[in-house]
C-alpha positions, 0 to 999 in steps of 0.5 A, a space after each residue: 513534473 518528473 518523478 523526482 518531484 514526487 518521490 517521498 520516503 515510505 516505510 518498508 516492511 518484511 515478511 516478519 512484520 506483524 499484522 499489527 505493525 502493518 496496520 499501524 503503519 497504514 493507519 498512522 500514515 494514510 498509506 494506500 499500500 505497503 512496500 515489502 522488502 526481501 531478506 537483503 532489504 531490497 523493495 520487491 513487492 507492493 500489498 494494498 491496504 485493503 489486503 493488509 485489512 484482509 490479514 486482520 479479519 478472520 478467514 471465516 468471516 471472509 468466507 461468509 461475510 453475513 456472519 460479521 453482522 452478528 458481532 457487536 463492539 464488545 464481541 469484536 474485540 475477540 476477533 482481533 486477539 490473533 493479530 499478534 500471530 499474523 505477519 505479512 508473510 501470511 498475506 504474501 503466502 495467501 492465494 487470494 491476495 494480489 501481491 504486486 511486484 514493484 514497479 521501478 521508474 526513472 527519476 526523470 520519468 515524466 508525469 505521463 509515463 509515471 501514470 501510464 506505467 503505474 496503470 499498466 502495472 496496476 500498482 499504487 506505489 512505484 520505486 524511484 530507480 537509484 534512490 538510496 538503498 538505505 532510504 529508498 524513495 517512491 511515488 504514490 498513486 494519490 500524488 500522481 493523480 493530484 499532479 495529473 489533476 493539477 496539470 489539467 487545470 482541475 480543482 485545488 485539493 480539497 475544493 471538491 463537491 461538499 
């Protein structure tokens, strides 16, 4: 199995993308993270889905998570009013967020190479080298894990313990 066999297109966001747009991309597509492009549209970084959620939760609740217990569903609506004002750029500038430089792999990289390089880079997404600039393709961590399990003779997807 090669990277070319696992590559998929993914949405690419920019600094100006709002928290609402970023969250919607993750929720609608079940993404593990987002690819962030520079001003020229070149993918340069990865932010995890949990860090996008961090962008959505008010900072004072992250400073003291025990405060979160006092909000019921009715009061929680007020917490999310700020989302339209927050952007991916805010996330990239946050010192508490692990922004990963994008890992680039060759289309002919083997499964073992993909797995080792992604673990070494601690990344969930890798850019496939020489994919079209206007439609870049990526390899995701779930697809690599699925391929490793299939290669190792593991159970079929969805057949795990109930």
